C-alpha positions as a Markdown table, in Angstrom:
| # | Residue | x | y | z |
|---|---|---|---|---|
| 1 | Met | 88.1 | 93.2 | 64.6 |
| 2 | Lys | 88.2 | 96.7 | 63.3 |
| 3 | Thr | 87.5 | 99.3 | 65.8 |
| 4 | Thr | 87.1 | 102.2 | 63.4 |
| 5 | Ala | 85.0 | 102.6 | 60.3 |
| 6 | Asp | 84.6 | 105.1 | 57.5 |
| 7 | Asn | 82.7 | 108.2 | 58.6 |
| 8 | Thr | 80.9 | 108.2 | 55.3 |
| 9 | Gly | 78.0 | 106.4 | 53.7 |
| 10 | Asn | 76.2 | 103.6 | 55.6 |
| 11 | Asn | 78.9 | 103.5 | 58.3 |
| 12 | Asn | 77.3 | 106.6 | 59.9 |
| 13 | Gly | 74.3 | 104.4 | 60.7 |
| 14 | Arg | 73.7 | 101.6 | 63.1 |
| 15 | Lys | 76.4 | 99.3 | 61.7 |
| 16 | Gly | 79.0 | 102.0 | 62.2 |
| 17 | Val | 78.1 | 102.5 | 65.8 |
| 18 | Leu | 78.1 | 98.7 | 66.5 |
| 19 | Ala | 81.5 | 98.3 | 64.8 |
| 20 | Arg | 83.0 | 100.8 | 67.3 |
| 21 | Leu | 81.9 | 98.8 | 70.3 |
| 22 | Gly | 84.6 | 96.4 | 71.5 |
| 23 | Pro | 87.0 | 96.7 | 74.5 |
| 24 | Gly | 84.6 | 98.9 | 76.5 |
| 25 | Leu | 81.5 | 96.9 | 75.9 |
| 26 | Ile | 83.3 | 93.6 | 76.7 |
| 27 | Thr | 84.9 | 95.1 | 79.8 |
| 28 | Gly | 81.6 | 96.4 | 81.1 |
| 29 | Ala | 79.8 | 93.2 | 80.5 |
| 30 | Ser | 82.5 | 91.1 | 82.1 |
| 31 | Asp | 82.1 | 93.2 | 85.2 |
| 32 | Asp | 78.8 | 91.4 | 85.8 |
| 33 | Asp | 80.5 | 88.0 | 86.3 |
| 34 | Pro | 79.0 | 85.3 | 88.4 |
| 35 | Ser | 80.8 | 86.6 | 91.5 |
| 36 | Gly | 79.5 | 90.1 | 90.8 |
| 37 | Ile | 76.0 | 88.7 | 90.3 |
| 38 | Gly | 76.3 | 87.1 | 93.7 |
| 39 | Thr | 77.4 | 90.4 | 95.2 |
| 40 | Tyr | 74.4 | 92.3 | 93.7 |
| 41 | Ser | 72.0 | 89.5 | 94.6 |
| 42 | Gln | 73.3 | 89.6 | 98.2 |
| 43 | Ala | 73.0 | 93.4 | 98.2 |
| 44 | Gly | 69.4 | 93.3 | 97.0 |
| 45 | Ala | 68.4 | 90.5 | 99.3 |
| 46 | Gln | 70.0 | 92.0 | 102.4 |
| 47 | Leu | 69.3 | 95.7 | 101.9 |
| 48 | Gly | 66.4 | 95.8 | 99.5 |
| 49 | Phe | 65.9 | 98.7 | 97.1 |
| 50 | Gly | 67.9 | 101.1 | 99.4 |
| 51 | Ile | 71.2 | 100.0 | 97.9 |
| 52 | Gly | 70.3 | 100.8 | 94.3 |
| 53 | Trp | 71.6 | 104.3 | 94.3 |
| 54 | Thr | 75.2 | 103.1 | 94.5 |
| 55 | Met | 75.0 | 102.0 | 90.9 |
| 56 | Leu | 74.2 | 105.5 | 89.7 |
| 57 | Leu | 77.0 | 106.9 | 91.9 |
| 58 | Ser | 79.5 | 104.4 | 90.5 |
| 59 | Tyr | 78.7 | 105.0 | 86.9 |
| 60 | Pro | 80.6 | 108.2 | 86.2 |
| 61 | Leu | 83.5 | 106.9 | 88.3 |
| 62 | Met | 83.7 | 103.7 | 86.3 |
| 63 | Val | 83.4 | 105.6 | 83.0 |
| 64 | Ala | 86.3 | 108.0 | 84.0 |
| 65 | Ile | 88.8 | 105.3 | 85.0 |
| 66 | Gln | 87.9 | 103.0 | 82.1 |
| 67 | Glu | 88.1 | 105.7 | 79.5 |
| 68 | Ile | 91.5 | 106.8 | 80.9 |
| 69 | Ser | 92.6 | 103.2 | 80.8 |
| 70 | Gly | 91.5 | 102.9 | 77.2 |
| 71 | Arg | 93.2 | 106.1 | 76.2 |
| 72 | Ile | 96.6 | 105.1 | 77.7 |
| 73 | Gly | 96.5 | 101.8 | 75.8 |
| 74 | Arg | 95.7 | 103.6 | 72.5 |
| 75 | Ile | 98.1 | 106.4 | 73.0 |
| 76 | Thr | 101.2 | 104.4 | 74.1 |
| 77 | Gly | 100.6 | 101.0 | 72.5 |
| 78 | His | 101.0 | 99.4 | 75.9 |
| 79 | Gly | 98.4 | 98.5 | 78.5 |
| 80 | Val | 98.2 | 99.9 | 82.1 |
| 81 | Ala | 100.6 | 97.1 | 83.4 |
| 82 | Gly | 103.2 | 97.8 | 80.7 |
| 83 | Asn | 103.2 | 101.5 | 81.3 |
| 84 | Val | 103.3 | 101.1 | 85.1 |
| 85 | Cys | 106.2 | 98.6 | 84.9 |
| 86 | Arg | 108.2 | 101.0 | 82.7 |
| 87 | Asn | 107.8 | 104.0 | 85.0 |
| 88 | Phe | 107.7 | 102.8 | 88.6 |
| 89 | Pro | 110.1 | 100.8 | 90.9 |
| 90 | Ser | 110.1 | 97.1 | 89.9 |
| 91 | Pro | 109.7 | 95.5 | 93.4 |
| 92 | Thr | 106.5 | 97.6 | 94.2 |
| 93 | Ile | 105.0 | 96.8 | 90.8 |
| 94 | Trp | 105.6 | 93.1 | 91.0 |
| 95 | Phe | 104.1 | 93.0 | 94.5 |
| 96 | Leu | 100.9 | 94.5 | 93.0 |
| 97 | Ile | 101.0 | 92.1 | 90.0 |
| 98 | Val | 101.2 | 89.1 | 92.3 |
| 99 | Leu | 98.2 | 90.4 | 94.3 |
| 100 | Leu | 96.3 | 90.9 | 91.0 |
| 101 | Ser | 97.1 | 87.3 | 89.9 |
| 102 | Ile | 96.0 | 85.8 | 93.2 |
| 103 | Ala | 92.7 | 87.8 | 93.2 |
| 104 | Asn | 92.0 | 86.9 | 89.6 |
| 105 | Thr | 92.7 | 83.2 | 90.1 |
| 106 | Ile | 90.4 | 83.1 | 93.2 |
| 107 | Asn | 87.8 | 85.0 | 91.2 |
| 108 | Ile | 88.0 | 82.4 | 88.3 |
| 109 | Ala | 87.6 | 79.6 | 90.8 |
| 110 | Ala | 84.5 | 81.2 | 92.4 |
| 111 | Asp | 83.0 | 82.0 | 88.9 |
| 112 | Leu | 83.6 | 78.4 | 87.8 |
| 113 | Gly | 82.0 | 77.1 | 90.9 |
| 114 | Ala | 78.9 | 79.4 | 90.4 |
| 115 | Met | 78.7 | 78.4 | 86.7 |
| 116 | Ala | 78.9 | 74.7 | 87.6 |
| 117 | Asp | 76.2 | 75.1 | 90.3 |
| 118 | Ala | 74.0 | 76.9 | 87.8 |
| 119 | Thr | 74.6 | 74.3 | 85.2 |
| 120 | Lys | 73.5 | 71.6 | 87.7 |
| 121 | Leu | 70.3 | 73.5 | 88.3 |
| 122 | Leu | 69.7 | 73.5 | 84.5 |
| 123 | Ile | 70.7 | 70.0 | 83.4 |
| 124 | Gly | 71.8 | 68.1 | 86.5 |
| 125 | Gly | 75.1 | 66.2 | 86.7 |
| 126 | Pro | 78.2 | 66.4 | 88.9 |
| 127 | Val | 79.3 | 69.9 | 89.7 |
| 128 | Ile | 83.0 | 69.1 | 89.5 |
| 129 | Leu | 82.6 | 67.8 | 85.9 |
| 130 | His | 80.9 | 71.1 | 84.9 |
| 131 | Val | 83.8 | 73.0 | 86.5 |
| 132 | Val | 86.4 | 71.1 | 84.4 |
| 133 | Leu | 84.5 | 71.3 | 81.2 |
| 134 | Leu | 83.6 | 75.0 | 81.5 |
| 135 | Gly | 87.0 | 76.0 | 82.6 |
| 136 | Thr | 88.8 | 74.0 | 79.9 |
| 137 | Leu | 86.5 | 75.4 | 77.2 |
| 138 | Ser | 87.2 | 79.0 | 78.3 |
| 139 | Val | 91.0 | 78.5 | 78.3 |
| 140 | Leu | 91.2 | 76.6 | 75.0 |
| 141 | Ala | 89.0 | 79.1 | 73.2 |
| 142 | Gln | 91.3 | 81.9 | 74.1 |
| 143 | Ile | 94.4 | 80.0 | 73.0 |
| 144 | Phe | 93.2 | 78.5 | 69.7 |
| 145 | Phe | 90.3 | 80.7 | 68.4 |
| 146 | Asp | 91.1 | 83.3 | 65.7 |
| 147 | Tyr | 91.3 | 86.6 | 67.5 |
| 148 | Asn | 88.6 | 88.4 | 65.4 |
| 149 | Arg | 86.2 | 85.5 | 65.8 |
| 150 | Tyr | 86.9 | 85.2 | 69.5 |
| 151 | Val | 86.2 | 88.9 | 70.1 |
| 152 | Thr | 83.0 | 88.6 | 68.1 |
| 153 | Ile | 81.9 | 85.7 | 70.3 |
| 154 | Leu | 82.6 | 87.7 | 73.5 |
| 155 | Lys | 80.5 | 90.6 | 72.1 |
| 156 | Trp | 77.6 | 88.2 | 71.4 |
| 157 | Leu | 78.0 | 86.7 | 74.9 |
| 158 | Thr | 77.2 | 90.1 | 76.3 |
| 159 | Leu | 73.6 | 89.5 | 75.3 |
| 160 | Cys | 73.4 | 86.8 | 78.0 |
| 161 | Leu | 73.1 | 89.7 | 80.5 |
| 162 | Phe | 69.7 | 90.5 | 79.2 |
| 163 | Ala | 68.6 | 87.4 | 81.1 |
| 164 | Tyr | 68.5 | 89.6 | 84.2 |
| 165 | Val | 66.3 | 92.2 | 82.5 |
| 166 | Ile | 63.9 | 89.4 | 81.6 |
| 167 | Ala | 64.0 | 88.1 | 85.2 |
| 168 | Leu | 63.1 | 91.6 | 86.4 |
| 169 | Ala | 60.3 | 91.8 | 83.9 |
| 170 | Val | 58.6 | 88.6 | 85.2 |
| 171 | Val | 58.6 | 89.5 | 88.9 |
| 172 | Gln | 56.3 | 91.9 | 90.6 |
| 173 | Val | 58.2 | 95.1 | 91.4 |
| 174 | Pro | 56.8 | 98.0 | 93.5 |
| 175 | Trp | 58.3 | 100.5 | 91.1 |
| 176 | Arg | 57.7 | 103.6 | 93.2 |
| 177 | Glu | 59.8 | 102.1 | 96.0 |
| 178 | Ala | 62.4 | 100.8 | 93.5 |
| 179 | Ile | 62.9 | 104.2 | 91.8 |
| 180 | Gln | 63.1 | 105.9 | 95.2 |
| 181 | Gly | 65.9 | 103.5 | 96.2 |
| 182 | Leu | 67.7 | 104.3 | 92.9 |
| 183 | Ile | 67.7 | 108.1 | 93.2 |
| 184 | Ile | 67.6 | 108.8 | 96.9 |
| 185 | Pro | 70.7 | 107.6 | 98.9 |
| 186 | Thr | 70.0 | 105.6 | 102.0 |
| 187 | Ile | 73.0 | 105.2 | 104.3 |
| 188 | Thr | 73.1 | 103.0 | 107.4 |
| 189 | Trp | 76.2 | 103.3 | 109.6 |
| 190 | Asn | 76.6 | 99.6 | 110.5 |
| 191 | Ala | 78.9 | 96.8 | 109.5 |
| 192 | Ala | 76.4 | 95.1 | 107.2 |
| 193 | Phe | 75.8 | 98.2 | 105.1 |
| 194 | Leu | 79.5 | 99.3 | 105.0 |
| 195 | Thr | 80.6 | 95.8 | 104.0 |
| 196 | Thr | 78.0 | 95.6 | 101.3 |
| 197 | Leu | 78.8 | 99.1 | 100.0 |
| 198 | Val | 82.5 | 98.2 | 99.8 |
| 199 | Ala | 81.7 | 94.9 | 98.0 |
| 200 | Val | 79.4 | 96.7 | 95.5 |
| 201 | Leu | 82.0 | 99.4 | 94.7 |
| 202 | Gly | 84.8 | 96.9 | 94.7 |
| 203 | Thr | 82.9 | 94.8 | 92.2 |
| 204 | Thr | 82.2 | 97.7 | 89.8 |
| 205 | Ile | 85.7 | 99.2 | 89.9 |
| 206 | Ser | 88.3 | 96.3 | 89.8 |
| 207 | Pro | 91.9 | 96.4 | 88.6 |
| 208 | Tyr | 91.4 | 93.5 | 86.1 |
| 209 | Leu | 88.9 | 95.7 | 84.2 |
| 210 | Phe | 91.1 | 98.6 | 83.4 |
| 211 | Ile | 94.1 | 96.3 | 82.7 |
| 212 | Trp | 92.0 | 94.4 | 80.2 |
| 213 | Gln | 90.5 | 97.4 | 78.4 |
| 214 | Ser | 93.9 | 99.2 | 78.1 |
| 215 | Ser | 95.6 | 96.0 | 76.8 |
| 216 | Gln | 92.8 | 95.4 | 74.3 |
| 217 | Glu | 93.1 | 99.0 | 72.9 |
| 218 | Ala | 96.8 | 98.4 | 72.5 |
| 219 | Glu | 96.1 | 95.0 | 70.9 |
| 220 | Glu | 93.6 | 96.5 | 68.4 |
| 221 | Gln | 96.2 | 99.1 | 67.4 |
| 222 | Arg | 99.0 | 96.6 | 67.0 |
| 223 | Ile | 97.1 | 94.3 | 64.6 |
| 224 | Asp | 95.9 | 97.1 | 62.4 |
| 225 | Arg | 98.6 | 98.0 | 59.9 |
| 226 | Asn | 97.0 | 101.4 | 59.3 |
| 227 | Lys | 97.4 | 102.4 | 63.0 |
| 228 | Lys | 100.3 | 103.6 | 65.1 |
| 229 | Pro | 100.2 | 104.5 | 68.8 |
| 230 | Leu | 98.7 | 108.0 | 69.0 |
| 231 | Lys | 101.8 | 109.4 | 70.6 |
| 232 | Gln | 103.6 | 108.6 | 67.4 |
| 233 | Asp | 100.8 | 109.7 | 65.0 |
| 234 | Ser | 98.1 | 111.8 | 66.6 |
| 235 | Ser | 96.4 | 112.9 | 63.4 |
| 236 | Asp | 93.1 | 111.0 | 64.2 |
| 237 | His | 93.2 | 111.2 | 68.0 |
| 238 | Glu | 89.9 | 113.1 | 68.2 |
| 239 | Val | 88.1 | 110.3 | 66.3 |
| 240 | Glu | 89.8 | 107.6 | 68.4 |
| 241 | Phe | 89.0 | 109.4 | 71.7 |
| 242 | Arg | 85.3 | 109.7 | 70.6 |
| 243 | Arg | 85.2 | 106.0 | 69.8 |
| 244 | Ile | 86.8 | 105.1 | 73.1 |
| 245 | Arg | 84.3 | 107.3 | 75.0 |
| 246 | Leu | 81.3 | 106.0 | 73.2 |
| 247 | Asp | 82.5 | 102.4 | 73.7 |
| 248 | Thr | 83.1 | 103.0 | 77.4 |
| 249 | Leu | 79.9 | 105.0 | 78.1 |
| 250 | Ile | 77.8 | 102.2 | 76.5 |
| 251 | Gly | 79.8 | 99.4 | 78.1 |
| 252 | Met | 79.6 | 100.8 | 81.7 |
| 253 | Ala | 76.0 | 101.8 | 81.3 |
| 254 | Phe | 75.2 | 98.2 | 80.2 |
| 255 | Ser | 77.1 | 96.9 | 83.2 |
| 256 | Asn | 75.2 | 99.1 | 85.7 |
| 257 | Leu | 71.8 | 98.5 | 84.0 |
| 258 | Ile | 72.2 | 94.8 | 84.6 |
| 259 | Ala | 73.4 | 95.3 | 88.1 |
| 260 | Ile | 70.4 | 97.4 | 88.8 |
| 261 | Ala | 68.1 | 94.7 | 87.3 |
| 262 | Ile | 69.7 | 92.1 | 89.6 |
| 263 | Ile | 69.4 | 94.2 | 92.7 |
| 264 | Met | 65.7 | 95.1 | 92.0 |
| 265 | Thr | 64.8 | 91.5 | 91.2 |
| 266 | Thr | 66.3 | 90.1 | 94.4 |
| 267 | Ala | 64.9 | 93.1 | 96.4 |
| 268 | Ala | 61.4 | 92.6 | 95.1 |
| 269 | Thr | 61.4 | 88.9 | 95.7 |
| 270 | Leu | 63.9 | 87.6 | 98.2 |
| 271 | His | 64.2 | 90.7 | 100.5 |
| 272 | Ala | 60.4 | 91.2 | 100.4 |
| 273 | Lys | 59.9 | 87.6 | 101.6 |
| 274 | Gly | 62.5 | 88.0 | 104.4 |
| 275 | Ile | 65.2 | 85.9 | 102.5 |
| 276 | Thr | 68.3 | 88.0 | 103.3 |
| 277 | Asp | 71.1 | 85.4 | 103.6 |
| 278 | Ile | 72.2 | 84.9 | 99.9 |
| 279 | Gln | 75.8 | 83.7 | 99.6 |
| 280 | Ser | 76.2 | 83.1 | 95.9 |
| 281 | Ser | 74.6 | 83.8 | 92.5 |
| 282 | Ala | 73.6 | 80.1 | 92.1 |
| 283 | Gln | 71.9 | 80.2 | 95.5 |
| 284 | Ala | 70.1 | 83.4 | 94.4 |
| 285 | Ala | 68.8 | 81.6 | 91.3 |
| 286 | Gln | 67.6 | 78.6 | 93.4 |
| 287 | Ala | 66.0 | 80.9 | 96.0 |
| 288 | Leu | 64.0 | 82.6 | 93.3 |
| 289 | Lys | 62.1 | 79.5 | 92.3 |
| 290 | Pro | 59.6 | 79.3 | 95.2 |
| 291 | Val | 59.3 | 83.1 | 95.3 |
| 292 | Ala | 59.1 | 84.1 | 91.6 |
| 293 | Gly | 58.6 | 80.8 | 89.8 |
| 294 | Ala | 60.6 | 78.3 | 87.8 |
| 295 | Phe | 61.0 | 80.6 | 84.8 |
| 296 | Ala | 62.8 | 83.2 | 86.9 |
| 297 | Glu | 65.2 | 80.6 | 88.3 |
| 298 | Leu | 65.9 | 79.3 | 84.7 |
| 299 | Val | 66.6 | 82.7 | 83.3 |
| 300 | Phe | 68.8 | 83.7 | 86.3 |
| 301 | Ala | 70.8 | 80.4 | 86.0 |
| 302 | Leu | 71.3 | 80.8 | 82.2 |
| 303 | Gly | 72.6 | 84.3 | 82.8 |
| 304 | Ile | 75.2 | 83.0 | 85.3 |
| 305 | Val | 76.6 | 80.5 | 82.8 |
| 306 | Gly | 76.7 | 83.0 | 79.9 |
| 307 | Thr | 78.3 | 85.7 | 81.9 |
| 308 | Gly | 80.9 | 83.3 | 83.3 |
| 309 | Leu | 82.0 | 82.3 | 79.8 |
| 310 | Leu | 82.5 | 86.0 | 79.1 |
| 311 | Ala | 84.2 | 86.9 | 82.4 |
| 312 | Ile | 86.7 | 84.1 | 82.8 |
| 313 | Pro | 88.6 | 85.0 | 79.6 |
| 314 | Val | 88.9 | 88.6 | 80.8 |
| 315 | Leu | 90.1 | 87.6 | 84.3 |
| 316 | Ala | 92.7 | 85.1 | 82.9 |
| 317 | Gly | 93.6 | 87.4 | 80.1 |
| 318 | Ser | 94.2 | 90.4 | 82.4 |
| 319 | Thr | 96.6 | 88.3 | 84.5 |
| 320 | Ala | 98.5 | 87.2 | 81.4 |
| 321 | Tyr | 98.7 | 90.8 | 80.0 |
| 322 | Ala | 99.8 | 92.1 | 83.4 |
| 323 | Ile | 102.6 | 89.6 | 83.8 |
| 324 | Gly | 103.5 | 89.5 | 80.1 |
| 325 | Glu | 103.8 | 93.3 | 79.8 |
| 326 | Gly | 105.7 | 93.5 | 83.0 |
| 327 | Lys | 108.3 | 91.0 | 81.7 |
| 328 | Lys | 108.2 | 92.7 | 78.2 |
| 329 | Trp | 107.2 | 89.4 | 76.6 |
| 330 | Pro | 105.3 | 89.3 | 73.3 |
| 331 | Val | 101.7 | 89.5 | 74.4 |
| 332 | Gly | 98.3 | 89.4 | 72.8 |
| 333 | Leu | 95.4 | 87.1 | 71.9 |
| 334 | Ala | 95.9 | 88.0 | 68.2 |
| 335 | Arg | 99.4 | 86.3 | 68.3 |
| 336 | Lys | 99.7 | 82.6 | 67.5 |
| 337 | Pro | 100.5 | 80.5 | 70.6 |
| 338 | Lys | 104.0 | 79.6 | 69.2 |
| 339 | His | 104.8 | 83.4 | 69.0 |
| 340 | Ala | 103.7 | 84.2 | 72.6 |
| 341 | Ile | 104.4 | 80.9 | 74.5 |
| 342 | Ala | 105.0 | 82.6 | 77.9 |
| 343 | Phe | 101.9 | 84.8 | 77.6 |
| 344 | Tyr | 99.6 | 81.8 | 76.8 |
| 345 | Ala | 101.3 | 79.7 | 79.4 |
| 346 | Val | 100.4 | 82.3 | 82.1 |
| 347 | Leu | 96.8 | 82.4 | 80.7 |
| 348 | Ala | 96.5 | 78.7 | 80.8 |
| 349 | Leu | 98.0 | 78.5 | 84.3 |
| 350 | Ser | 95.6 | 81.1 | 85.7 |
| 351 | Gly | 92.6 | 79.1 | 84.3 |
| 352 | Gly | 94.1 | 75.8 | 85.4 |
| 353 | Leu | 94.6 | 77.0 | 88.9 |
| 354 | Gly | 91.1 | 78.3 | 89.0 |
| 355 | Ile | 89.8 | 74.8 | 88.1 |
| 356 | Ala | 92.1 | 73.2 | 90.6 |
| 357 | Leu | 90.9 | 75.4 | 93.5 |
| 358 | Asn | 87.5 | 73.8 | 93.1 |
| 359 | Phe | 89.0 | 70.4 | 94.1 |
| 360 | Thr | 90.2 | 71.8 | 97.4 |
| 361 | Ala | 88.4 | 72.5 | 100.6 |
| 362 | Leu | 88.4 | 76.2 | 99.8 |
| 363 | Asp | 85.3 | 77.9 | 101.0 |
| 364 | Pro | 84.1 | 79.8 | 97.9 |
| 365 | Ile | 82.3 | 82.5 | 99.9 |
| 366 | Lys | 85.4 | 83.2 | 102.0 |
| 367 | Ala | 87.5 | 83.1 | 98.8 |
| 368 | Leu | 85.3 | 85.7 | 97.1 |
| 369 | Tyr | 85.4 | 87.9 | 100.2 |
| 370 | Trp | 89.2 | 87.9 | 100.3 |
| 371 | Ser | 89.3 | 88.3 | 96.6 |
| 372 | Ala | 87.2 | 91.5 | 97.0 |
| 373 | Val | 89.5 | 92.6 | 99.9 |
| 374 | Ile | 92.6 | 92.1 | 97.7 |
| 375 | Asn | 91.0 | 93.9 | 94.7 |
| 376 | Gly | 89.9 | 96.8 | 97.0 |
| 377 | Val | 93.4 | 97.2 | 98.4 |
| 378 | Leu | 95.0 | 96.8 | 95.0 |
| 379 | Ala | 92.7 | 99.1 | 93.0 |
| 380 | Ala | 93.6 | 102.4 | 94.7 |
| 381 | Pro | 97.4 | 102.3 | 94.3 |
| 382 | Val | 97.2 | 101.1 | 90.7 |
| 383 | Met | 94.7 | 103.8 | 89.9 |
| 384 | Ala | 96.9 | 106.4 | 91.6 |
| 385 | Met | 99.9 | 105.4 | 89.5 |
| 386 | Leu | 97.7 | 105.4 | 86.4 |
| 387 | Met | 96.6 | 109.0 | 87.2 |
| 388 | Leu | 100.2 | 110.1 | 87.7 |
| 389 | Leu | 101.2 | 108.5 | 84.3 |
| 390 | Val | 98.6 | 110.2 | 82.2 |
| 391 | Arg | 100.0 | 113.7 | 83.0 |
| 392 | Arg | 103.5 | 112.8 | 82.0 |
| 393 | Gln | 104.6 | 113.9 | 78.5 |
| 394 | Lys | 107.3 | 111.2 | 78.5 |
| 395 | Val | 104.4 | 108.6 | 78.6 |
| 396 | Met | 101.6 | 110.3 | 76.7 |
| 397 | Gly | 103.4 | 112.7 | 74.4 |
| 398 | Glu | 101.2 | 115.7 | 73.6 |
| 399 | Leu | 98.0 | 113.8 | 74.5 |
| 400 | Val | 98.2 | 114.1 | 78.3 |
| 401 | Ile | 94.8 | 113.9 | 80.0 |
| 402 | Glu | 93.5 | 117.1 | 81.4 |
| 403 | Gly | 90.3 | 118.8 | 82.4 |
| 404 | Trp | 87.2 | 117.2 | 83.9 |
| 405 | Leu | 88.1 | 113.6 | 82.9 |
| 406 | Tyr | 91.4 | 113.9 | 84.8 |
| 407 | Trp | 89.7 | 115.2 | 88.0 |
| 408 | Leu | 86.9 | 112.6 | 87.7 |
| 409 | Gly | 89.6 | 110.0 | 87.5 |
| 410 | Trp | 91.1 | 111.2 | 90.7 |
| 411 | Leu | 87.6 | 111.3 | 92.3 |
| 412 | Ser | 87.2 | 107.6 | 91.3 |
| 413 | Thr | 90.6 | 106.9 | 92.8 |
| 414 | Ser | 89.7 | 108.6 | 96.0 |
| 415 | Ala | 86.4 | 106.7 | 96.2 |
| 416 | Met | 88.3 | 103.4 | 96.0 |
| 417 | Ala | 90.7 | 104.6 | 98.8 |
| 418 | Leu | 87.6 | 105.4 | 100.9 |
| 419 | Cys | 86.4 | 101.9 | 100.2 |
| 420 | Ile | 89.5 | 100.5 | 101.8 |
| 421 | Val | 88.9 | 102.7 | 104.9 |
| 422 | Gly | 85.3 | 101.6 | 105.0 |
| 423 | Met | 86.4 | 98.0 | 104.8 |
| 424 | Ala | 88.8 | 98.5 | 107.7 |
| 425 | Val | 86.0 | 100.2 | 109.7 |
| 426 | Ser | 83.6 | 97.4 | 109.0 |
| 427 | Phe | 86.2 | 94.9 | 110.3 |
| 428 | Gly | 86.3 | 96.8 | 113.6 |
| 429 | Met | 82.6 | 96.8 | 114.1 |
């Protein structure tokens, strides 16, 4: 997939803009995975419209850290994991990579479980069969599909998220109350609110997202013979930075728009009817039926399956990129399997373990909770190392990150550190 286009002729039009959307759009959309949908559903059901403001707060923080991640991949030719492993002590980094792998695998397992439950709502059949089929399909597609075609499929899968806009459109929403919850912060100092706040922010800013976007930028550069890492040839860096910013702004806006739609839908239906104990995205879909009708349940369930097919490749792929770049293996979905055996083996293992966990007595709700805890603890130190790297000329050449983007990146990092503190406080309550 080409990520740049001529700035002349018809490419200045709509096709030119669409051609520039790739890593940022896919990253943003994959943020709304079935687990994330469950988190947003729970937030809306439990706290109503009063939690909506968190999505506006998180937007600039998401954009900053994702744009910085995209830039470091495009400038250096390596993803976040590759750069961190080359510039920080090995034992510390591998501890973080192991935590990332565990969190991603648990997330894959939970997403597959939610997708299987949603598929059962749609067509019936045994849940475990759906887990195996959906998991196997996701892994095999990454290994054997042509890269350009596969990325195109992922971009089309982002359209599945509009299911939640449709669901919002078919329910009765008290819009004055909904908008008020979106723009006026409501804070309640209790364990339920703090835990939900941590879960929402931890869902929107996760390590696998910036690892994936940075690695995809490096991948796009590697497969284009006309491109070099920007630190080697910075002649078109302004054009590339504009593309990354546009891609990231749209991708993260898309992500948060869908999250807002999910929160509003469940707040207007489930919370309004006193249904506040929602443990998963599939349960949210099922609960919508008696409150908002069979069509709302259908649309919600279809969205869960579609977003899962988008998110699982990103989760498994980010694990493979992190380990592969850390070990300095040949990495990349554009490589043939025989040319990157270890990379694809990690990818397949991550997906396979996610499938296998669904055969155990693992409680998916507890698994998701601890996955969120691991991601929250992991995000802040990885982001801090990333922010230190982007000011080093040894890493970034003359394209070190400065100004408002740099400070907004540190603000995002600080917010995640506060999330960890909030989570610890909520444990003690």
